[in-house]
N, C-alpha and C positions, 0 to 999 in steps of 0.2 A: 340727113344730118347725123353727125357722129354723136354717140351717147357717152357720157362720162361714167366710168366705173366708180361706184361708191366705195369700194374696197379692193385692194390689190392682193391677190394670192401670193404667198411668199414661202420660202424655206428659211428656217432659222439656222444660221451658221455660228458655230462656237469656235473662236480662235484660241488655240493653245499657245499662250504667250511664251512658254519655255521652248517648245519644239517648232513654233511657227507653222503649225499645221492647221487645216480647216476640217472641222467635223460638222456634219450636216444632220439636222433634224428636218427631214422633208415632210411636206404636207401629205396627208394620206386620209383615207376615210376615218381612221381612228383619231387623228389630230390634224386640224386645219389651222394654218397660220395666216393671218391677214394684217395688212397695214390699212387701218381705217381712219375715220375722222377723229377718233380719240387717241389712237396710238397703235400698239401691237396687240392683237387679240389672238389668244390660243383657245381653240374650240375643240373640246374633247367629246367623243361620241358616247352618248348615254345608251343604256340598255334599251333596245327598241321595243321590248315586250311591255305592253301597257296593261297586261292583266293584273299586275300587282302595283306597280309604281307608275304614276304619270307626272309629267313635269310641264311647267308653263313659263312663259317669258315674263320679264319685268315690266312690260309696256302697258300694263293695266287692262289688257284685253286677254280673254281666255284663249291665247294662242299656244298650242302645244310646242314644246321645245325639245328638239332631238339632240341638242348640243349644250354642253356646259361651258360657258364662256368665262375665261380668266383674262382680264385686260390689263395691260401695262399702259396706263394713261400717261402720255408724254406731257410735260409741263408746257403750256402755250408760251412761245417765245423764250423758253428756257432750255432749248436743246439745239444742237447743230446737226445737220444732215449733209453728208457728202455722198456722191454716187460716181461710179465709173464703169466703163465696159469691162468685161472679163479679160484679164490678161491670159496669155497662153498657159502660164503656170496654173492659174486658177481654173482654166478650162480643163487642164489635165487632171487636177486634183478632184474636180467636181464632175468629171465626165460621166460617172454612173448616174448622176442626177440631172443630166442635160440631154436634150434631144440632139439630133444630128446638126440641125441648124440652131445655134445658140446665139445668134447675132442680136436678138432682142433682149437678152438677159443682162441684168446689171447687178452690181454689188452696191448695197446701201450700208453706210456706216453711220450710226446714230450715237451721239455723245450728249448726255444730259448734264447740264450745269445745275439744275434744280432737281429736287426729289420727284420721283415718279409716284403716281397713285395706283395702287393695285386693287382691283375689284374682283370679287367672285371667289377668292381663295378661302378654303376652309368650309365652304358650304356643302350640304349633302350631295353626294355623287354616287351613282351606281353605273359602272362602266359597261360598255358593250361586251367586253370580255375581261378576263382576269388581268391581262396585260395592261389594258387602259386603266382599269380600276387601280392597279398598283402604282401607276404613274401619279395619279391624283391623290389617292388615300394613303399609300405607304411611301410615297416619294421615291419610288424606284427610278433609276436613271431612264429617261425617255430615250428610246431607241439605243439604249446602252451608251448614251453620250453624256447627259447631265440631268440632274434632278430638277424638278419644278421649282423648289425653293431657291436653288442656286441660280436658276435663270432670273427669278424675280429680284434677287439681291443685286443684280448687275446694274450699272449705270451706262454701259456701252453695249450696243446691239448691232449685229451684222445680219443683213437679210439678203437673200438671193431672190430677185424678182424679175418676172417677165413683164416689162412695161416700158413705155417711152419716157424720156426725160420730162416731157410735159406732164404726163400723168403723175409722175412722182412729185414734181414741183407742185402740182395741184393738190396732192394729198398733204404735203407739208403745209401749204397755205391754209388748208382746211383746219388742220390741227392748231396752227398758230392763231387762227381767227376765232377759235373757241372763246366765247365770252365767259369770264369767271363770274359765276352767279353771285349777285350781291346778297348780303344777309337780309333776312326778312325785315329786320328793323323794329321788332316789337319786344317789349319787356313786360313787366308786371304793372306798370302805371297805365292801366287800361283806359281810363277816362281821358287821359291826355294823349296817349300815343295812337289810339285807334282813329280819332278824328284827324290827327295830324298826318296820318299815313294812308289816307284814302287813295285808291288807284285801281288799276285793272286787277282781274282775278289772278291769283297765283295758280299755275298748273299743278294738279295733284301728282304726287310722285311717292315712291317708296324709297327713293335714294336721297340721302341728305349729306351735306358737307360734314356735319358733326352732330353730336347728341343735342346740343343747344338748338340747332335749327330744327331737328326732329321734334323736340319738345315744344318749340314755338308753334310749329304747324299744327300739332295735334291738340294743343291747348287753345290756340286762337280759333280753331274750328268751332269750339263751343263758346268762347268768350264773345266773339263777334256775332254769334247767333242770337244774342240777347238784345232785345229792343227796349230801350227805356223811354218813359213818357217825358214831354216838356212839362217845363213846369205849367093805423089799422091795429090796434093794440092786441087783439086776440089772434091775429094772423101769424102763422109760422112760415109759410112759403110765399114768396113774392117773385114776380117776373120783372126783371130789370132790363130795359133797353139801353145799352151802353153806346153812347154817341162819341166816338173817338175823335179827339182833337189834336192839334199840334202835329208832332212828328208821326203819330199813328196813321194819319192820312197817307203818308208815304209808305207805310209798312202794313197796310191793311191785310194783305194776303198772308204775310208771315205771322201777324197777330192771330188771324183765324186758325192757322195751322198750329200755332203754339198752344191755343186753347182747346182745340178739338180733341175728341177722344171720349169714349163712353165712361172711362174711369178717371177722367182728369178733374181733380178737385183743386179749386183755387180759393182765394180769399179776396173780399173787397173791403175797403176801408172808407167809412163815411167821414166826411168833414162836417162835424156837427156845428151848426150856427145858432145864434141866439134867436130862435124862432118860435119857442113855445113858452108856456108859463113857468117852466123850470129854468129857462135860460141856460140850457146845457151847452157846454163847449168841450172841445177835445176830439178824440178819434174813437170810433166804434168799429169793431171788426166782425164781419159775418162771413160764413162759408158760402161759396157759390159754385155752381156748375154751369157749363155751357149748355144751351138748349137748342134743339133743331125742330123743324116742322115735323120730321118723321118720328120724333120721340116724345113730343110734348103737345098735347091738344090745346093747351092754353094759348098757343101762338096762332091759332086759327084766325084768319082775317087781320092779322097784325102786319104792318109794313115794317120790315126789318132791313130795308135798303139803307146802306151806310150805317148800320147798327149791328151790334153783337148782342144777342139775347142771352141773358144769364138768369139762372134760377137761384134766388137767395133764400137762405134758411136762417130763421132767428135762432140763436143759441138757446139751449134750455137752461133752466136754473135761475136762481135769484140774480138780480142786477142786470137783467137783459130786457129792460122795459122801454128801450129806445124805439120810437116809431118813425120810420122814414116817411117822406112824402109819397103817398101811394093812392091809387084809385081803384075802384071796383072793377072797371072795365076800360078797355083801350080807348073807346070813343070819348069818354069823359075826361081823359087825361089832359091836364092843363100844361101847355108847353112852357108857360112862364114860371111854373113851380117845379123845380127839379133839384134833386140832391146832387152834390158833388161827391164822387167816389174815386178812389185810386185802386187799381188792380195790384194785388200782391201775389206774384208768382213765385212764392218762396220755395215750393217743392221742386219746381224746375230748376231754380237757381241752385238749390242745395245739391241736386244731382250733378249739375255741371261743375260745381265747386269740387265735388268728390272726384269727378273725372280729371279735372285739372291737377288735383293733388296726386292722383294715381300716376299720371304721366311724369310729374316731377320726381316721384319716388323711384323711377327707373334709374336716375342718376344720383339721387341723394336719399338719405334716410336709412333706417335699419333694414336688415334682411327681412323680406316678407315673401312667403310665410315663415314664421319663426321656426317651424319644424326643420327647415333646411339648415339651421345653424348646426345641427348634428351631422350634417353631410360634410365629410372632409374635402369634397370638391366644390363646396358652396361658393367660395370666393371666385374660383375659376369659372364656374357656371354663370355667375352673375356678370362677370366681365365679358364672357362670350356672348351672353344673351343681349346685353346692352349694345355690344358692337354689331351683332347680327341685325338689330333693328335700325341700324343706320344704312344698311344694304350695301356697304362697300366690301363686305367679307371680313376675314379675320387676319389679314396680312399685317396690319399695324400691331396687333398683339404678337404674332409669330415672330416678326423681326426684332421685337424687344425681348425675345427669349421665352415667351409664354407658350407652353405646349398646349395648343388649342384642340388637339384631337381628344374627343371625349368618347367613352364607351357607349354603345347603343343600349337602349332600355328594352328588355324583353317583357312585355306585359303578361305573358302566360307562364313564365319560367317558375315562379314560386307558388303557383296555384296547384293544390293537390289534383292529380290526374282525374279522379272521378268527378270532382267539382268542376274542373276545367271542361271536361267533356259535356257535362250537364249544361253548363253555360253556353257552350258552343252549339248545342242543339237548338238554341233560340235563333241562331243565325240561319238564314235561308241556305239550303243545301248547296246551291250553285256557288255561293260566296264563301263557304266555310273554310276550304283549304286556302283560298286567297287571304282571308282574314288572318289566319294563323301566320302566314308568311309575312304579311305587312306589319302586324302588331308585335312580331318578335324582333323587329329591327327599327325602333323608333329613334331617329336622330335627336339627341338632346331630350329625349322623352316626348317629343311633340309629334302627334299624328293628325292628319287632315283627311276628312272623308267628304266627298261630294257625290252628287248623283241627281238625276232628274226627279221630279215628283213621282211618288208611287213606287220608288225602288227600295224603300225600307230604310231610310236614313235614321229616323227616330227609333225604329225597331232595333237597328244595330247599335245605336247610342245606348239604348236601355240594356242590351246584352252586355256591352262593354262596361257599363256602370256596375252591373251585378258581378261581373268577373273581377273588377277592381276591388269590390267590397270583400271578395273571398280571397284576395291576394294578401298574404300576411305582411308583405312589405309595404302595402298601401293602407288598406283597411277603411279609412274614412275618405269620402269623396264629396267635393263641392260641385254642384250642378247649377248652371245659370243659362238663361235665355233672355232675349231682348225685351220681351213684353210679358205681362202677367199671363196672358192667354197661352203663349208659347211655353212658359214655365209650368203652368198647370198641365199642359199637354204632355210634356216630357216626363213629369213626375207620375202621371197616370200610366204612361207606357212602362216606366220603370217598375211601378207597382205590379202591373200585369205580368211582366217577365219575371220579376223576383218571386211572386207567388207561385207561378208555374214551376220555376226552377226549384224552389224550396220543397214544394210538394213532391216533385219527381225524386229529389234526393232522399227525402224521408221515406218514400215508398221503396227506395233502393237500399234502405238501411243505413244511410249516411246521417250522422248526427249534425244537424244544422238548425239554426234558429231563423225566424222571420226577420227580415231586415227592417230597421227603423228608418223610415223615410219622412223627413220633415219638409213641409212646404212653408217657408218662412215669409212672413209679411212684416209690415211696419211694426216695430216693437210696441208703440203706443196702441195700435189697433189690437195686437195680441193681448196686452195686459188689460185693456178696457173690456174686451169681450170675455176674457177669463174672469174678471171681476163680476161681470153681469151673471155668469153662471154660478159663481161661488155665492153671490148675494141674492140668488133666486130671482133675478130679473130677466126678462126675455131678451134674446139676442136681437140686434137691430135687423130690420128688413131693408135690404139694399135695393134702390131703384134709381130712377133718373134724378130724383131730388137728393138722394143720399148714396152716391155711387161708391162702390168699393170692390176690389177684386177678392176680398177675404172670403174664405170658405172654412168651415169648422174642421172637416176631416183632414187629417195629416198636418194641420197647423200646429204651431208651437203651443198654442192654447190647448188644443186637443190632447197632445201628448202630456202636457203638464197636468191636465185634469185626470188623465188615465193613471198617471203615476201617483196622484193623490188619492185615487180610489173613488172618484166622484161617480155617482150613479147616472150622470147625464151623458156619459160616454161609455163605449165598450170596455169591459174589464180586461186587464192584462192577464196573460196566461203564461205557463211554463214554455210555450213555444215561441214567445216573443223574445226580443233582444235581451240577452242575458244580463247585461249591465243595467238596463232599464228595469227589468223585473226585480233584480236584487235591490235596487233603490226603492222600488215600490214596496217590497217586503219590509225593508228597514223602516220606511216611513209609516207603514200600516201598524207596525208594532208600537209606535208612539201613540196611536189612537187609543190603545188600551192601557197606556202608561206602563207597559211591560218591558220597555226597552230604555236603556240609559245611554244610548249612542250620542255622545256629546257633539260629534261633528254635524249631526243633523237635528239636534234638539230644538233649534230655533224654528223649525218647521212644524212643531207639535200642534200648535193651535190651528195652523192652516190646514193640517191633515184632518183634525177633528171637525173643522168647519166643512170641508169638502165631503166628509163621510157622514155628516149629519149628527155627530156627537155633540157639537156645539151649535146653538142657534145663531143666526146672524146678530141678534141683539146681544147675546152673551159674548160673541167674538169681538164685537165693536167696543165692548167695555174693557177688554184686556189688550187690544191692539189699536194703536192710533193709525190714522190713515197713512202717515209717513212710514211707520214701522211695517205696515202691511205691504205697501208698495215696494219697499226695499227687500223684504223677505221673499215676496213673490218673484221678483226679478232675479234674485239669487238662485232660487229653485229653478227658474226657467233656464238659467245658464248651465246648471248642473244637468238638467234634462237634455238640453241641446248637446252637451258634451258626450252623451251616450249614443247619439245618432250615428248611423252608418252613412246616410246621405242627407245633405241639406240643399234645398233648391230655392233660389231667390232670383230676383232680377239683379242686374249689376249694381244699381244704386243702393238697393237694400243691403247688399253684401257689405257695404261700408259701415253699417250700424255696428256698434261695439260688440253686441252679443253674437252676431253672425261672424264678425271678423275674428272673434275669439275661436270659433269653430274652424274658420278658414285657415287660421294660423296653424292648426293641427292637421288639417286635411292634407294628405300626401298626393292627391291627384285632383284634377279638375276636368270636367266635361262641359262643353258648350254646345247647346242645340240651337238650331237656326242661327248659326254663327255668322252667316253672310249678312244678317241684319243688325249685327252688333257694331257699334263704333269701335275703333282701335282702342280708344281710351276705356271703353267698357271692359274689353278683354283684359287690359292691364290692371284695371281696378280690382278684378276678381283674381287674376292669375298671380299678380305680384311681380317683383323684380328679380327673383331667383328661380330658375326653372325647376319644375317638378313635372311628372307625367301629365300631359294635357292632350285631350282629344277635342278637336273642333269639327263640328259637323254642320253642313248646310249646302246651299245651292247658290253659287255666285251668279248664276244666270237669272235669278229671280230678284226680289227687292233688295235694294241697298239700304243702309241706315238712313233714317228719316231726319232731316235737318230743316227747321222752320224756314231758314233763309236760303234754301238750296238753290233757288234760281231767282231770287229777288234782286231787282236793280235798285240802287240807292236813290237816284234822282230822276226817276222815269217821267215825272210831271214837271220837272224843272224847266223854267223859261230861260232863253238865251239872254245873257247879260251883254250890255252894249260894248264892253271892252273885249269880249271874247271873240276869237275867230270861230268860224263855223266848224272847222275841223276839231278844235279843242272842245267846243260845245258838244258835238256828236260823240266824241271819245268819252267825255265825262258822263254823258247820259247812259253809257254802257258799263259804268263802274258798278260793281256789285256791292250790296250792303255788307256782305261777308266775303272778304278777299280769299278766305281759305275754305269756302263752301265746297269746292271741288274735292277736297280731301275726304269728305263724307262718303264719296263713292268707294273709298277703300275700306272695306270692312275688316273686322278681326280675322276672318277666314281668308279673304283675298290678300291681306297683307302678307301672310306667310306663304301663300301660293306664289305671289310675285317675288318674294324674297328667295324663292328657289327650293322650297321644301317639297318633298315627294308627296303626291296625293293618291289616296285610295279611292277608286271610282266604283260606284254601284251601277251596273249596266242592265239589270233585269227588271222589267216592269211587272209589278205584282198587283196593283190596285185597279187599273182600268181594263175594260173589255178590249180584246184584241183589235188593233188598228186605231183605237180612239186616241192614242198618244202620238200617232204618226204626224199630225199637223205640227206639233212642237219638235218632234224628232227631225223632221225634214227642214225646219226653218231656224231652229235654235241650237239643237244638240247634234249637229251634223258630224262633229268629230267623234262622237260615241257610236256611230252607226256600225263600224266594223265589229263591235263587241255586243251591241244591244240585242235583246230578245225579249219576248213575252214569256212569262212563266205559265205553267199549266193552270194556275189560278185564274188566268185571264180568258180562259175558254168561255165563249158567250153563253154556254149552258149554265154558267154560274151567275148570269146577269138576267134573270127573267124580266125585270123591269125594263131593261134596255131592249129586249126582244119585243115586248108589248108596245113600247113607244115607237119602235121602228115599224112594226106592222101597222100601227095606227096612222103614222105619217105617210106611209106608202099608199094606204087605202084612201086617205083623205086628199092628198096632194099629188099622187101619182109620180113620186120622185123615183129615180133609179135605185135599185137595191145595191148595197155595198158588196164587196167581194165576199165569196162564200165563207161562212163561219166567222164573220167579222161584223163590227158595228162601226159606223162612221158619222162625223158631224153633219148637221143640216144647216144651211144658211137661209134665212128669211129676208128677202130683199124688200125693204120697206120703202115704198114710193109715197110721195106726198106727205112725208113726215119731216116737217121743218125743225131745225135746231133752234132752241130759244136760249136766251140768257138775260139776266137782269142787268140793267145799265151799269150798276156799280160792281159787278162781279163777273169773273171770267168762267165760273163754273156753268156748264151747259146742261140743258134738259131737253127731253123730247117727249112731250105728253102723248102725242099720237102713237108713237112707237110703244110707249108704256101701255096704252090701251090695247094695241094688237097683242102684246105679250099676255095681258090679263085675259083677253078673250080666248086665246089658244089654251092657256093653262086651265081655265075653268072648264072648257069642253073636254080637255084631256083627262083631268082629274075625275070628272063625272063619268066619262066613257070607260076609263081603265080602272076606276076605283083606286086611284093612287092616294098615298098619304102625302099631304102638303109638306110634312117634315122631310120628305125625300127630295125636295126641290129647293134649289138656291138660284136666285137671280142676281147677277153681278153686273155692275156698270162702272165706268171709270170716274164719273163725276158725282160729287155729293148732292148737287142740286137734282140730278136725275134719280139718284137713289131715293131722295125725298119724294120726287114726283111719282115714282113707281110705288112707293109706300102709300101715298095718298090714293092712288088708283086702286090698289089692292084692298084698301080698307072698305071699298064699296062692294066687295065680293066675299061673302061668308066662306066660300070654298077655298079662298086663298089665305085664310088666317092660318098661320103656321109655316107659310113659305118664307124661307130666309132671304132677306134682301141685304145687300152689302156692296160696298165699293170693292174694286179689284184688290186694293192693297190690304184692306182689313180682313180679307178672306184667306190670306196666305196661311198655310198650315192646316186649313180646314178642307172638307170635301163633302160631296153630296152625290146621291145616285143620279139625279138629273140636274145639269147646270145650264141655265139660260144666260147668255151673255148679251147685254144691250150695249152696243158700241157707241151709240149716240153721236155719230158723225155722218155727214152727207157729202155729196158731190160739191155743194156750195161751201161747206165749212172746211173741207180737207181733213187730213188725219188728226191734226191738232195733238193734244196730250195723249190720245189713244195710241199714238205711234211709239210711245215709250216701250221698248222691247221687253224690259224686265217686268213691267206691270202687265202688259198684254200676255206674257208667258204665264204669269200667275193665273190669269182668267181662263186660259185655254187648257189648264192642267188640274182643275178641281173635280172633274167628273169621275164617276165610276161606270155608269151605264149609258148615259146619253149626253151629248153636247149640242145645244141649239143656239145658234148665233143670229141675232137680229142686227141688221145694219143696212148699208146702201152700197152696192157694188159700184155705183157711179163715182165713189170717192177715188177709185183707181184712175179716173179721168180728170181728177182735180188738177188745176194748174195754179201753183202758188202765186200770190200777188201780195203787194204791200198792204198791210192793214193798220188801222190806227192803234196806238198804244196808249191813248189818253184815257186810262181808266185806273182805278185804284187797284194795286196789286197786280200789275201787268206781268204776264208770263213771258215777256219778250226776250228774256235772257235764256230761255230754255230751248234747246235744240235736240232733235233725235234723229237717229239713222232710220230712214223709212223702209229699208230693205225688208226687214221682217214683216212689217205691216202689209206691204205690197205682196210679198210672197204668200202670206196667209190668205189674203183675199183672192189672189190669183189661183191658188190651189183649190179653194172652195168653189170658185166660179168654174174651173175646169172639171171639177167632179160632177157637175150638172145636178148635184143634189141641192137645188135652189128652189125655194118657194116664193112666188110673187105675191106680195100683199100691198094693200093700199090703205093709208091712214084715213080716218074719218075726220072731216073738217069740223064737224060740230063738237068734237072733243076739245079742240084747241083753236080759238078764233084768232085770225091774223090781226084784226083790228085792236085787240087788247095789247099785243106786243108793239104794234106800230104806235099806238098812243103813248106807251111807256117811253119809246125812243124819242117821240116829240117832246114829252115832258122833260126829258133829260137835256135836250137842246135849249 
């Protein structure tokens, strides 16, 4: 059977109207011309050397791209095409471009009645050689015939093609049959438009018709993620079992995901009825946190099926004497006596409102950051940036006469050589020269860094931040990461690198100061805690009932107390940030009334309070609460303005005090950028380009969306007037039609827009060969350049050597290759997967028992520290089951237990992975390649995997989806999962284990299933 060519190779012919001659631009390795389903595509050969710059396609996969495509998209049904066999004159003129037998060659003439669409023009390009580079970047005549812009301006095109008439006709038909995509059809009337426009999911893309469509997709991703509801007097803490009604039953899974998180604080609102002697009415608001079995002993023996457990905390202070209906224990709770409460997810809504506003600011609003107003190219840069983010390229601007070519930014150029060299000493030696080349040529000032786990991404990010701080043209840097944990991590890394660099420079006789690094949290939290220190009150202890990411060191509160001279924090010295120390000196002079600096005189009383000159009682008599709050925040703003680096999460960056700093910051660095929403990046970065480095791994976790795979009407019954086909189609409608766009992170957005990527190829963290499992299944494209550094020599991993010897002795497994360490698989037989009837999260109690038994013996035998061990599992229910089992073993106290996703960015000497799938269950959610990749790359010394090799023999079959929060809309490519298990099986490093029946009785789960029915 004949196959149809999807694209026809061509030569481009330029007709000289005056002379009637034909000039040919033939296809060659440097430039390939095709007639494809869109129109005419010009493909220019990129520099094949991937040591410095790597390029990827726009198809949302990490597919390397060797060619830079500029496409002349022909208007469907808006052009005419004629073709003819070559005449004798044409054969004569074109003889040097034709074979001896040219009978299959034809001339195609295309005339466009409507405008063409040009994509790819103006995007970053590094040619395979100087000639190709000049064609694209300097617009030199291609093959000495015609320049690229002159080709793109044309409305008539002539092609020389070797094809049959049928093939050409088919190509034309394909172009004409292209559907013009409809508008998304959403505006800002969310409550009316979202229900009215329910339907199938929109496919994620980085290519949009215009900026309005882009803004719609990126804002609706968050808007449609929000699920709205239908319509003991001395006790401080209460456990509340929230029984969700109405629309929540359809969105159970998304509601749980929206609430989960160790630091997720929410509020509940009581509907107070006339039920006591005071006849109270109205609304009472308390703070609440989600509770889990693993973190809260109060839930022991409590049935939380179809319920969400919340911990409520009574507000302190006067006027909070409301007493909810409550019971001393679960058994005596009366079902007939319940309080009505509403969830108030204000913090989440606030964050998404900020994201929506950030996206709209791309097209509207003032220049942000404000510092770019001083840039003479600011207007041009904003135009270019806005156009780039539509992914069509810059041709629309170019044809209007806008010169879109912008100079490259050299990050190292203005840094004094001795400081530059000291900063670069922090970069791993193998990467140092490559780093200098890449960061000296940043297109539009934007740099992207990716690499597998253990290759030093955060280390390089820290070195870049320190380098930026010492660049006189930059100076102040804003740093952001998706989560509080990731933000803490990157600031700690920056602190380590900055301290080392500053020490080395001072030792070398270079005059430098310590960098001022601020870890910014919620302004309310900062001021509340600062007040506690100033008024001699203890700082709060944060726990499950009062969660917060706040830490004193490096917080805005900490720096404010230091500048005030408080004895509660370390004193500032001459080696600290000059601007901050000068402010401290000026303020301290006010404590002795020896200074009359009017500009800071309003802080005199505050300084005296902080330094103990005034007592709290004396201070409160001369300053009202309102005056104090105002003065403290004014001082905090001044303190923040002295900083070299401010690090916050994206949502916190929108707070006015941090936005004031961000408005002045001339550079931005994003860590873990592959987990950031596009809107998060825009919120921090702004609408006018400045130097920006985004660092992360697009092969690991994507941004987390509550409705990522939730179906809208999974439990909906067929209506009598519906056809079965319509009914089944509607059951697959997603709650969030734009949920797929969450797959596109801030980092991957620019990767797929065509920006060059700097890759880190050297493994520094794991013992040699321990990374091979991921290298062979996930990072295959990196293998030509990948290597282990000398730091990975197994002599540097004594724990790994001890564990390997222990396992070989106990289980007689084959040894790994010489001077390497390798994973071990524990094949768990008789370990059935369990799940609660109302929940799709799985658990495996018998497998958890096997893990506990092994670890207890290994810790005792090898004298291991529990802190060196982490146990990871994909399911929260199994995470809790493991936690409950570990509580029975004193030796396991201190072992970290986590889900795959929440352990990203962390590491441990020994990592145990509990897959929690079997031959009967199949791969399920564990087959998620990104999540599995996280689990397989957290180790330093040992990787122990517990699972069932029988899952490789699983045959998929239809399963019921009649449960709350069905995952039936989620699909994964099983290739990686099967490759990983196949590799482990073939290694023969497999231990056979059998689960103990007495640990987990079948009758218990069988009875639960019967009760459900």
